[in-house]
N, C-alpha and C positions, 0 to 999 in steps of 0.2 A: 504494500500500500504506500502511495507516494506521500512525501512530506506535505505537499500542498493540500491533499485531501484530508490529512490528519489535522493540520493547522486550521484550515477553513472549517472543517466539521466541528472542531473544539470551540471556535469563536461563535459560530452560528448556534451551536448547542447551548452555549452560555446565555445568549440572548433569548433562546426559546425557554430555557429554564427560568430566567427572570420574568419573561412574559407570563408563563404559567403560574409562577409564584404570586403575581399580582392578582390572580383570580381568587386567592384565598387569604393573602396577607401582603401588607405593605408596611414599611417602617413607620409611617405616619398617615393620617387622614389626608388624601391628596387635595381636598378642598379646605382643609383647616389651616389656620394661621398658627403654626406650631413654634415659631421662633421670631427673632427680630428680622427686620428688613435687611436684605443683602448681607447676611452673615457670611463670613469666610468658612471654608471647610473645617470641621471639627469632629470630635468623637461623637457628638450628638447628631450632627448633620454632616455626613461624609462629603457631600458635594456643596454644602452651604445652603442658603435659602435665596428665594427670589425676592423681587421688590415688594411682594405682598406678604412675605413671611412663610411661604410654602416650602416644604422640604424638597430640595432639588433632586435628591436621589430617588425619592418616591415618584416624582414626576418623570424622571428619566426611565425608571423601570416600567412605568405605564406606557411611556413612549415606545419602548421595545415591543410591547404588545400591539400597539397601533401600527408600527412599521411592519411587523410580521403579518398582521391581518391584511394590510394593504398589499403587501408583496404577494401573498398567497392568492388573494382574491383577484388582483390584477393579472397575474400570470395565468390563473385558471380561465379567466374571461378571454385573455389574449389567445391562449391555446385553443379554447373552444371555438373561437371564431377563425383563427389563423390556420390551424391544421386542416380542417375540412376545406377551407377556401384554397389552400395550397394544393391539396389533393385534387380538387376540382380543376384547377388550372393545369395540373400535370396530365389529366385525362381529357382535357377539353380539345376541341378542334383548334386548328392553328389560328383562325380568326378570333375565336373567343379567348384563347390563350393570350394572344397579343393584346387584346383589350384589357384582360385582367392584369397582365404584367404592367401595362402602361398605367393603369389605375393605382396599382401597388407602388410603382415607382414615384408617382406623384405624392402619395400619402407618406412614403418614406422620406421624401424630400423635406417634409415638415417635421421638426423635432417632436418626440413624444410629449414633452412638457408643453409645447405650444398647442398641440392638438388637445391635450387634457385641459389646458386653460380655456380654450374656446368652448369645449363641451361643458365644463363646469360653469363658465360665465353665462352660457345660454340656457342652463337648467334652472330649477326653482330655488337655487341658493346653494351655498357651500355646505357640504355634509361629507361624512366619511364615506358613505355609500356612493355618492356622486363622484368623489375622487377615485374610488376603486374602479368604477365603471369607466370613467374617462381615461384613466391610465391604461386599463385593459384594452380598450378600443384603440388607443394610440399605439400600443405595442403589437396589436394583432397583424398589422401590415408587414412588419419585420418577420414575424413568425411564419406568415403565409408565404412570403417570398422565399425564405429558406426551405420550407417544406416542399414547395414546388421544385426548387433546384434539386433537392435530395431525391424526391420521388422520380423526377425525370431521369436522373442518373441510374436509379435502380431499374426503371422500365427498359433500359437499353441492354440489360444483362440477358445472357442466353437462357438462364434458368427460368426467366419470366416467360419466354417463348415456349419452352418445354412445358411449363405449368399450364399455359393456355391450351397447348395442343392436347394435353392429357385431360382436358375438360374442366379445369378449375375456373370458376366464375371470377369476374373482376373484384367483387367484394371480398372473396376469399384470397385473391392475390394481394389485396391491400392488407388484409389481416395477417396472412401467413408470411408474406415476403417483404412487402414495402415497409410497414410500420416497424417490424423487428430490426430492419436494416438501417432505418433512419433515426431510431430513437436515441442512440448514443449522442449523435450530434445535436439533436433537438434538446436533450437534457442539458447539455452544456449551454446552449443558447437560452434556455428557459432560466437557468441559474443566473446568467448575466442579465436577463430581463428583470429578474427578481431584484437585483441590486439597483438597476435603473428605476424600477418602480418605487423603491424606498427613497431614492434621491428625488424623484418627481413628486412624491407625496410631501416630502419635507419642503420642497420648493413651493408647492401650492399652499401649504400651511403658512409658510413665511410670507406669502403674498396675500394671505387672508382668504384663500380659495379652497383650503383643505378642511380638515376636521375642526369644527368650531369649539370654543371653550364649552365645558370644562375639559375636553379631551386634551391630554398633555402631549401633543405631537412635538417631536424634536424641532421641526421647522418653526412652530409657534414659539417654543422656548427660545430659539435663536432670535426670532423677531422681537420678542419682549426684552431680551437681554442687550440688544444693540444700543439702547439709549444709556445703559450703565456699563458698557464694556470697559471703560477706562477706570471706573471706580470699583467695579466688582467683576473682573474679567472671567472668573470661574463660572459665572452664569451662562456665558457663551461657550467657554472651553468644554465644560462637562457634556452638554448635549452634542457638541461638535465631535468630541471623541467617540461618543456612543454611535453617532451616525457613520463616521468614517470606519470604525471598527467593524460594524455589521457589513458595510459594503465591501471592505477588504476581505472579510471572511467569506462572503458570497463569491467574490472573484477567485479566491484561492480554491474554494469548493468547485467552481466551474473548471478551473485549471486541472484540479485533481480528477474530475470526471473525464476531461479530455484525455489525460494520460491513461486512465483506466480503460477508456473506450478504444484507444489507438495503441495496439501492441508494439508498433514500430517505435513510438515515442519512448515506451518503457525500455526497449532493447537499447536505444541510443543512450539512455541514462546509465 
């Protein structure tokens, strides 16, 4: 097992553990004013307090839960839309394929965050669910494009022709041959999309388009701390470290999946 997979798994597992822990316990009441304003880190408040006296460690732990919920939800929505659309493009006629590819290229040209901002801004208001849906839709075009490329490559293999000659239906070809052969690369991409979804949610919350209060999104914590960053810098440093650590963990996990799925990479190491 690669070092990247172990390191990434450990970091992500820590965030998952913190997120699950908040379902049954937090150091302090996340809505209660449990200390003085903008206190420095101490034994009582490991990450200090915010400008209202809330315990920052409690809020950061809850932020882990929000980030993971957004990541899982957005990746699930993106995969549910993107994978079938990519398979459809792989099996489509040349004209329909060209139309789908052109549409996907146009959507990919717009950053996921920008697409998410447009969707959230045009919806009935900022909410966690709207952020998840918007980020998932924004990432679906990337997943669809990759799925099409991978499926097209598999369809050119001789065993696909042999399978069809033996009477295997196209749905069974997809289930037996295409999906098992493209999933390793898809898993790597989905892990990367997970990290991008976490960043996108933090960015939306920073702009006031993500999960509204009292949800303790890391992006909202960063936005609230910017006015006191010089007098109480740890209010911005702590959620920033949490955000960066999760994204790094997900990227390491994706790199580990890539090495696990590609035996030639393991042999070169």
